[in-house]
TORPA-365239 format. One record per residue (C-alpha): residue number from 1; residue in three letters; x, y, z. Coordinates in Angstrom, 3 decimals, padded with zeros to 6 digits, always signed. Layout:
N
<atom k="NUM" r="ala" east="X" north="Y" up="Z"/>
...
END
This chain:
252
<atom k="1" r="met" east="+079.042" north="-013.235" up="-063.748"/>
<atom k="2" r="lys" east="+080.391" north="-012.289" up="-067.173"/>
<atom k="3" r="lys" east="+081.054" north="-008.567" up="-067.576"/>
<atom k="4" r="val" east="+079.208" north="-006.874" up="-070.441"/>
<atom k="5" r="val" east="+080.083" north="-003.291" up="-071.408"/>
<atom k="6" r="ile" east="+077.080" north="-001.395" up="-072.804"/>
<atom k="7" r="leu" east="+078.407" north="+001.347" up="-075.105"/>
<atom k="8" r="lys" east="+075.445" north="+003.556" up="-075.911"/>
<atom k="9" r="ser" east="+073.906" north="+006.966" up="-075.299"/>
<atom k="10" r="glu" east="+072.298" north="+007.588" up="-071.924"/>
<atom k="11" r="ser" east="+068.871" north="+008.377" up="-073.359"/>
<atom k="12" r="asp" east="+068.177" north="+005.184" up="-075.303"/>
<atom k="13" r="asn" east="+066.139" north="+003.023" up="-072.905"/>
<atom k="14" r="ser" east="+069.330" north="+002.383" up="-070.928"/>
<atom k="15" r="glu" east="+067.650" north="+001.232" up="-067.724"/>
<atom k="16" r="ala" east="+065.976" north="-001.746" up="-069.424"/>
<atom k="17" r="tyr" east="+069.246" north="-003.493" up="-070.335"/>
<atom k="18" r="pro" east="+070.925" north="-004.006" up="-066.920"/>
<atom k="19" r="ala" east="+067.909" north="-005.714" up="-065.326"/>
<atom k="20" r="leu" east="+067.521" north="-008.273" up="-068.118"/>
<atom k="21" r="leu" east="+071.269" north="-008.870" up="-068.374"/>
<atom k="22" r="arg" east="+071.569" north="-009.597" up="-064.633"/>
<atom k="23" r="lys" east="+068.603" north="-011.947" up="-064.849"/>
<atom k="24" r="his" east="+070.586" north="-014.042" up="-067.356"/>
<atom k="25" r="gly" east="+073.852" north="-014.039" up="-065.432"/>
<atom k="26" r="phe" east="+075.663" north="-011.045" up="-066.935"/>
<atom k="27" r="glu" east="+077.184" north="-008.104" up="-065.072"/>
<atom k="28" r="pro" east="+076.341" north="-004.917" up="-067.011"/>
<atom k="29" r="ile" east="+078.798" north="-002.007" up="-067.127"/>
<atom k="30" r="phe" east="+077.166" north="+001.047" up="-068.686"/>
<atom k="31" r="val" east="+079.537" north="+003.426" up="-070.504"/>
<atom k="32" r="pro" east="+077.813" north="+006.550" up="-071.883"/>
<atom k="33" r="thr" east="+079.203" north="+006.835" up="-075.405"/>
<atom k="34" r="leu" east="+077.338" north="+009.575" up="-077.249"/>
<atom k="35" r="asp" east="+075.873" north="+012.961" up="-076.463"/>
<atom k="36" r="phe" east="+073.648" north="+015.193" up="-078.573"/>
<atom k="37" r="ser" east="+073.021" north="+018.874" up="-079.211"/>
<atom k="38" r="phe" east="+069.888" north="+020.090" up="-080.970"/>
<atom k="39" r="lys" east="+069.620" north="+022.593" up="-083.815"/>
<atom k="40" r="asn" east="+067.280" north="+023.862" up="-086.566"/>
<atom k="41" r="leu" east="+064.243" north="+023.488" up="-084.307"/>
<atom k="42" r="asp" east="+062.734" north="+026.647" up="-085.796"/>
<atom k="43" r="ile" east="+062.923" north="+025.078" up="-089.269"/>
<atom k="44" r="leu" east="+061.388" north="+021.872" up="-087.933"/>
<atom k="45" r="arg" east="+058.612" north="+023.865" up="-086.235"/>
<atom k="46" r="asp" east="+057.665" north="+025.470" up="-089.540"/>
<atom k="47" r="arg" east="+057.474" north="+022.063" up="-091.203"/>
<atom k="48" r="leu" east="+055.362" north="+020.641" up="-088.368"/>
<atom k="49" r="leu" east="+052.829" north="+023.436" up="-088.845"/>
<atom k="50" r="ser" east="+052.242" north="+022.321" up="-092.460"/>
<atom k="51" r="pro" east="+051.119" north="+018.668" up="-092.410"/>
<atom k="52" r="tyr" east="+049.202" north="+019.209" up="-095.661"/>
<atom k="53" r="lys" east="+052.579" north="+019.333" up="-097.451"/>
<atom k="54" r="tyr" east="+053.526" north="+015.795" up="-096.385"/>
<atom k="55" r="ser" east="+052.552" north="+012.159" up="-096.638"/>
<atom k="56" r="gly" east="+053.593" north="+011.595" up="-093.014"/>
<atom k="57" r="leu" east="+056.402" north="+011.594" up="-090.463"/>
<atom k="58" r="ile" east="+059.284" north="+009.119" up="-090.159"/>
<atom k="59" r="phe" east="+061.288" north="+008.621" up="-086.948"/>
<atom k="60" r="thr" east="+064.449" north="+006.495" up="-086.730"/>
<atom k="61" r="ser" east="+065.914" north="+007.744" up="-083.426"/>
<atom k="62" r="pro" east="+064.717" north="+008.875" up="-079.985"/>
<atom k="63" r="arg" east="+066.505" north="+012.219" up="-080.495"/>
<atom k="64" r="ala" east="+064.250" north="+013.012" up="-083.446"/>
<atom k="65" r="ile" east="+061.231" north="+012.528" up="-081.183"/>
<atom k="66" r="thr" east="+062.745" north="+014.866" up="-078.585"/>
<atom k="67" r="ala" east="+063.470" north="+017.417" up="-081.318"/>
<atom k="68" r="val" east="+059.844" north="+017.405" up="-082.459"/>
<atom k="69" r="arg" east="+058.624" north="+017.772" up="-078.880"/>
<atom k="70" r="asp" east="+061.010" north="+020.671" up="-078.217"/>
<atom k="71" r="ala" east="+060.252" north="+022.334" up="-081.554"/>
<atom k="72" r="leu" east="+056.561" north="+022.424" up="-080.618"/>
<atom k="73" r="glu" east="+057.437" north="+024.433" up="-077.470"/>
<atom k="74" r="gly" east="+054.686" north="+022.920" up="-075.383"/>
<atom k="75" r="ala" east="+052.041" north="+023.001" up="-078.107"/>
<atom k="76" r="arg" east="+050.279" north="+019.869" up="-079.345"/>
<atom k="77" r="leu" east="+051.257" north="+018.259" up="-082.619"/>
<atom k="78" r="lys" east="+048.577" north="+019.224" up="-085.126"/>
<atom k="79" r="asp" east="+045.858" north="+016.580" up="-085.379"/>
<atom k="80" r="asp" east="+046.170" north="+016.722" up="-089.173"/>
<atom k="81" r="trp" east="+049.277" north="+014.505" up="-088.847"/>
<atom k="82" r="lys" east="+047.256" north="+011.643" up="-087.326"/>
<atom k="83" r="pro" east="+045.553" north="+010.290" up="-090.481"/>
<atom k="84" r="leu" east="+048.806" north="+010.447" up="-092.481"/>
<atom k="85" r="glu" east="+051.257" north="+007.580" up="-093.009"/>
<atom k="86" r="asn" east="+053.555" north="+007.810" up="-089.963"/>
<atom k="87" r="tyr" east="+056.410" north="+005.370" up="-089.274"/>
<atom k="88" r="ser" east="+059.078" north="+004.640" up="-086.663"/>
<atom k="89" r="val" east="+061.854" north="+002.167" up="-085.868"/>
<atom k="90" r="gly" east="+061.752" north="+000.447" up="-082.475"/>
<atom k="91" r="glu" east="+058.943" north="-000.348" up="-080.082"/>
<atom k="92" r="thr" east="+060.409" north="+001.948" up="-077.419"/>
<atom k="93" r="ser" east="+060.389" north="+004.849" up="-079.885"/>
<atom k="94" r="ser" east="+056.835" north="+004.040" up="-080.946"/>
<atom k="95" r="glu" east="+055.676" north="+004.149" up="-077.316"/>
<atom k="96" r="leu" east="+057.564" north="+007.419" up="-076.763"/>
<atom k="97" r="ile" east="+055.930" north="+008.988" up="-079.831"/>
<atom k="98" r="gln" east="+052.506" north="+007.928" up="-078.600"/>
<atom k="99" r="arg" east="+053.201" north="+009.231" up="-075.098"/>
<atom k="100" r="thr" east="+054.805" north="+012.574" up="-075.989"/>
<atom k="101" r="leu" east="+053.202" north="+013.437" up="-079.331"/>
<atom k="102" r="asp" east="+049.904" north="+011.484" up="-079.160"/>
<atom k="103" r="leu" east="+050.727" north="+010.004" up="-082.565"/>
<atom k="104" r="asp" east="+050.442" north="+006.383" up="-083.699"/>
<atom k="105" r="thr" east="+053.205" north="+005.034" up="-085.951"/>
<atom k="106" r="lys" east="+053.701" north="+001.870" up="-087.972"/>
<atom k="107" r="gly" east="+056.766" north="-000.235" up="-088.706"/>
<atom k="108" r="gln" east="+058.218" north="-000.220" up="-085.198"/>
<atom k="109" r="his" east="+058.985" north="-003.940" up="-085.402"/>
<atom k="110" r="ser" east="+061.211" north="-003.464" up="-088.463"/>
<atom k="111" r="gly" east="+064.354" north="-003.040" up="-086.334"/>
<atom k="112" r="asn" east="+066.440" north="-000.853" up="-088.657"/>
<atom k="113" r="ala" east="+066.135" north="+001.750" up="-091.417"/>
<atom k="114" r="ser" east="+066.596" north="-000.721" up="-094.267"/>
<atom k="115" r="asn" east="+063.820" north="-002.984" up="-093.025"/>
<atom k="116" r="leu" east="+061.619" north="+000.038" up="-092.364"/>
<atom k="117" r="ala" east="+061.989" north="+001.155" up="-095.992"/>
<atom k="118" r="asp" east="+060.870" north="-002.305" up="-097.125"/>
<atom k="119" r="phe" east="+057.946" north="-002.191" up="-094.696"/>
<atom k="120" r="ile" east="+056.883" north="+001.223" up="-095.995"/>
<atom k="121" r="lys" east="+056.965" north="-000.045" up="-099.567"/>
<atom k="122" r="thr" east="+054.705" north="-002.969" up="-098.631"/>
<atom k="123" r="asp" east="+052.452" north="-000.860" up="-096.422"/>
<atom k="124" r="leu" east="+051.872" north="+001.723" up="-099.157"/>
<atom k="125" r="tyr" east="+051.169" north="-000.850" up="-101.862"/>
<atom k="126" r="asn" east="+048.107" north="+000.274" up="-103.853"/>
<atom k="127" r="lys" east="+048.053" north="+003.635" up="-102.044"/>
<atom k="128" r="thr" east="+048.639" north="+006.920" up="-103.854"/>
<atom k="129" r="val" east="+051.474" north="+008.777" up="-102.133"/>
<atom k="130" r="asn" east="+052.837" north="+011.820" up="-103.965"/>
<atom k="131" r="leu" east="+054.010" north="+014.110" up="-101.176"/>
<atom k="132" r="pro" east="+057.338" north="+013.726" up="-099.331"/>
<atom k="133" r="phe" east="+057.729" north="+012.381" up="-095.789"/>
<atom k="134" r="leu" east="+059.068" north="+014.706" up="-093.101"/>
<atom k="135" r="phe" east="+062.209" north="+013.092" up="-091.668"/>
<atom k="136" r="pro" east="+063.856" north="+014.756" up="-088.619"/>
<atom k="137" r="cys" east="+067.373" north="+013.303" up="-088.400"/>
<atom k="138" r="gly" east="+070.905" north="+013.715" up="-087.076"/>
<atom k="139" r="asn" east="+074.118" north="+014.822" up="-088.741"/>
<atom k="140" r="leu" east="+075.423" north="+011.236" up="-088.900"/>
<atom k="141" r="lys" east="+072.370" north="+009.635" up="-090.440"/>
<atom k="142" r="gln" east="+072.943" north="+006.764" up="-092.840"/>
<atom k="143" r="asp" east="+071.552" north="+007.144" up="-096.371"/>
<atom k="144" r="val" east="+069.980" north="+003.680" up="-096.434"/>
<atom k="145" r="leu" east="+066.424" north="+004.849" up="-095.726"/>
<atom k="146" r="gln" east="+066.555" north="+007.750" up="-098.158"/>
<atom k="147" r="asn" east="+068.141" north="+005.711" up="-100.943"/>
<atom k="148" r="lys" east="+065.754" north="+002.772" up="-100.648"/>
<atom k="149" r="leu" east="+062.654" north="+004.943" up="-100.434"/>
<atom k="150" r="ser" east="+063.843" north="+006.914" up="-103.452"/>
<atom k="151" r="glu" east="+064.274" north="+003.629" up="-105.307"/>
<atom k="152" r="tyr" east="+060.705" north="+002.723" up="-104.324"/>
<atom k="153" r="gly" east="+059.392" north="+006.063" up="-105.605"/>
<atom k="154" r="tyr" east="+059.049" north="+008.000" up="-102.343"/>
<atom k="155" r="ser" east="+060.878" north="+011.132" up="-101.198"/>
<atom k="156" r="leu" east="+062.038" north="+012.530" up="-097.848"/>
<atom k="157" r="asp" east="+062.235" north="+016.104" up="-096.609"/>
<atom k="158" r="cys" east="+065.238" north="+015.678" up="-094.283"/>
<atom k="159" r="val" east="+065.677" north="+018.245" up="-091.496"/>
<atom k="160" r="glu" east="+068.936" north="+017.860" up="-089.561"/>
<atom k="161" r="val" east="+067.866" north="+018.524" up="-085.980"/>
<atom k="162" r="tyr" east="+070.733" north="+017.227" up="-083.840"/>
<atom k="163" r="glu" east="+074.499" north="+016.746" up="-083.782"/>
<atom k="164" r="thr" east="+076.122" north="+013.607" up="-082.401"/>
<atom k="165" r="val" east="+079.296" north="+014.081" up="-080.330"/>
<atom k="166" r="pro" east="+081.354" north="+011.793" up="-078.061"/>
<atom k="167" r="his" east="+080.275" north="+011.743" up="-074.441"/>
<atom k="168" r="arg" east="+082.529" north="+013.900" up="-072.254"/>
<atom k="169" r="asp" east="+083.469" north="+010.890" up="-070.050"/>
<atom k="170" r="leu" east="+083.982" north="+008.333" up="-072.820"/>
<atom k="171" r="glu" east="+087.779" north="+008.528" up="-073.025"/>
<atom k="172" r="arg" east="+088.275" north="+008.285" up="-069.261"/>
<atom k="173" r="ser" east="+085.802" north="+005.387" up="-069.010"/>
<atom k="174" r="leu" east="+087.523" north="+003.338" up="-071.738"/>
<atom k="175" r="val" east="+090.998" north="+003.945" up="-070.336"/>
<atom k="176" r="asp" east="+089.819" north="+002.827" up="-066.871"/>
<atom k="177" r="leu" east="+088.187" north="-000.305" up="-068.297"/>
<atom k="178" r="phe" east="+091.313" north="-001.456" up="-070.121"/>
<atom k="179" r="arg" east="+094.071" north="-000.306" up="-067.787"/>
<atom k="180" r="glu" east="+096.691" north="-002.981" up="-067.100"/>
<atom k="181" r="asp" east="+095.447" north="-003.983" up="-063.635"/>
<atom k="182" r="ala" east="+091.752" north="-004.034" up="-064.599"/>
<atom k="183" r="val" east="+089.666" north="-007.190" up="-064.964"/>
<atom k="184" r="arg" east="+088.820" north="-007.115" up="-068.664"/>
<atom k="185" r="pro" east="+085.161" north="-007.395" up="-069.680"/>
<atom k="186" r="glu" east="+084.109" north="-010.423" up="-071.708"/>
<atom k="187" r="tyr" east="+081.710" north="-008.597" up="-074.019"/>
<atom k="188" r="leu" east="+081.467" north="-005.182" up="-075.672"/>
<atom k="189" r="leu" east="+078.083" north="-004.068" up="-077.021"/>
<atom k="190" r="phe" east="+078.209" north="-001.384" up="-079.713"/>
<atom k="191" r="phe" east="+074.898" north="+000.265" up="-080.589"/>
<atom k="192" r="ser" east="+075.784" north="+002.577" up="-083.479"/>
<atom k="193" r="pro" east="+078.390" north="+003.287" up="-086.177"/>
<atom k="194" r="ser" east="+079.209" north="+006.611" up="-084.493"/>
<atom k="195" r="gly" east="+079.774" north="+004.780" up="-081.205"/>
<atom k="196" r="ile" east="+082.407" north="+002.439" up="-082.646"/>
<atom k="197" r="asn" east="+084.008" north="+005.295" up="-084.596"/>
<atom k="198" r="tyr" east="+084.487" north="+007.427" up="-081.474"/>
<atom k="199" r="cys" east="+085.619" north="+004.458" up="-079.368"/>
<atom k="200" r="ser" east="+088.099" north="+003.148" up="-081.923"/>
<atom k="201" r="ser" east="+089.961" north="+006.463" up="-082.080"/>
<atom k="202" r="ile" east="+090.365" north="+006.390" up="-078.286"/>
<atom k="203" r="leu" east="+091.443" north="+002.742" up="-078.316"/>
<atom k="204" r="glu" east="+094.067" north="+003.473" up="-080.965"/>
<atom k="205" r="arg" east="+095.336" north="+006.628" up="-079.260"/>
<atom k="206" r="his" east="+095.857" north="+004.850" up="-075.930"/>
<atom k="207" r="lys" east="+096.880" north="+001.513" up="-077.494"/>
<atom k="208" r="leu" east="+094.110" north="-000.327" up="-075.643"/>
<atom k="209" r="asp" east="+093.749" north="-003.979" up="-076.644"/>
<atom k="210" r="ile" east="+090.188" north="-005.321" up="-076.948"/>
<atom k="211" r="thr" east="+090.996" north="-008.452" up="-078.960"/>
<atom k="212" r="ala" east="+090.147" north="-010.705" up="-076.001"/>
<atom k="213" r="cys" east="+086.607" north="-009.265" up="-075.845"/>
<atom k="214" r="arg" east="+083.668" north="-010.631" up="-077.762"/>
<atom k="215" r="ile" east="+082.088" north="-007.813" up="-079.724"/>
<atom k="216" r="val" east="+078.316" north="-007.759" up="-080.232"/>
<atom k="217" r="ala" east="+076.881" north="-005.332" up="-082.805"/>
<atom k="218" r="ile" east="+073.383" north="-003.923" up="-082.647"/>
<atom k="219" r="gly" east="+072.132" north="-003.976" up="-086.221"/>
<atom k="220" r="pro" east="+073.815" north="-004.473" up="-089.612"/>
<atom k="221" r="ser" east="+075.064" north="-000.887" up="-089.991"/>
<atom k="222" r="thr" east="+076.932" north="-001.110" up="-086.692"/>
<atom k="223" r="lys" east="+078.324" north="-004.520" up="-087.652"/>
<atom k="224" r="lys" east="+079.687" north="-003.101" up="-090.898"/>
<atom k="225" r="ala" east="+081.237" north="-000.105" up="-089.104"/>
<atom k="226" r="ile" east="+082.979" north="-002.377" up="-086.577"/>
<atom k="227" r="glu" east="+084.395" north="-004.579" up="-089.310"/>
<atom k="228" r="asn" east="+085.552" north="-001.498" up="-091.233"/>
<atom k="229" r="lys" east="+087.644" north="-000.637" up="-088.181"/>
<atom k="230" r="gly" east="+089.326" north="-004.029" up="-088.369"/>
<atom k="231" r="tyr" east="+087.532" north="-005.705" up="-085.473"/>
<atom k="232" r="ser" east="+085.755" north="-009.055" up="-085.577"/>
<atom k="233" r="val" east="+082.047" north="-009.163" up="-084.723"/>
<atom k="234" r="his" east="+081.093" north="-012.158" up="-082.648"/>
<atom k="235" r="arg" east="+077.315" north="-011.821" up="-082.918"/>
<atom k="236" r="thr" east="+074.775" north="-009.321" up="-084.219"/>
<atom k="237" r="ala" east="+071.513" north="-008.427" up="-082.483"/>
<atom k="238" r="glu" east="+069.104" north="-007.614" up="-085.297"/>
<atom k="239" r="lys" east="+067.039" north="-005.177" up="-083.245"/>
<atom k="240" r="pro" east="+067.973" north="-002.588" up="-080.582"/>
<atom k="241" r="ser" east="+066.024" north="-004.201" up="-077.753"/>
<atom k="242" r="pro" east="+067.157" north="-005.861" up="-074.491"/>
<atom k="243" r="glu" east="+065.610" north="-009.176" up="-075.547"/>
<atom k="244" r="tyr" east="+067.526" north="-009.317" up="-078.837"/>
<atom k="245" r="val" east="+070.763" north="-008.284" up="-077.091"/>
<atom k="246" r="val" east="+070.426" north="-011.019" up="-074.469"/>
<atom k="247" r="ser" east="+069.616" north="-013.563" up="-077.163"/>
<atom k="248" r="ala" east="+072.802" north="-012.608" up="-079.032"/>
<atom k="249" r="leu" east="+074.877" north="-012.896" up="-075.853"/>
<atom k="250" r="leu" east="+073.424" north="-016.279" up="-074.930"/>
<atom k="251" r="asp" east="+074.199" north="-017.479" up="-078.453"/>
<atom k="252" r="thr" east="+077.952" north="-016.728" up="-078.079"/>
END
């Protein structure tokens, strides 16, 4: 079986990838890459209590969903959010929002923030939307969504609710994977720009050579970040789902 290193946070639907990879003849090696700490939940709570000030909610990461849940401190999300224009990226996130917040969202099939912005523009065609969208986000958020929505005439109220940091075991895991006597993995899967940024600094510091590995990027932003670090991207999975990842691997 071909070894595939999954470089992602522990919380992002991690259990779904190994099963599907093994089914298609790959040996998954999960390396927790990112960790998160939450902040500004009191500010977010105040915003969540005022749905009348917004056109809707936008989610682009599972951590934002967790932040909203924690900010509510066990209370239900106000029903006044339900008829608003609410959006999310990723089917897994959409299901999590429905399960934890009892809120339906649109756009989950868009796959990334850029596509979501385009979907929102199309979805709101002929609708009058004057109020901003509430956007819980992390400290490393890309500006693609905000810039495109601004271009389309919509605004975001961004609340930074979590910090992204390297996982405490990331350095040790990478050094073990690429030590001289180790059997090198055939594929490396990078799920985020922050993931490749943290990994590349460790690779450079320990002079670890990954040129023999085929690198698969999850989404265009991650692909760009990998190339900015001087690495070649073998394939790109357009959406962060096990099916798209396996398709990219089988296409290599």
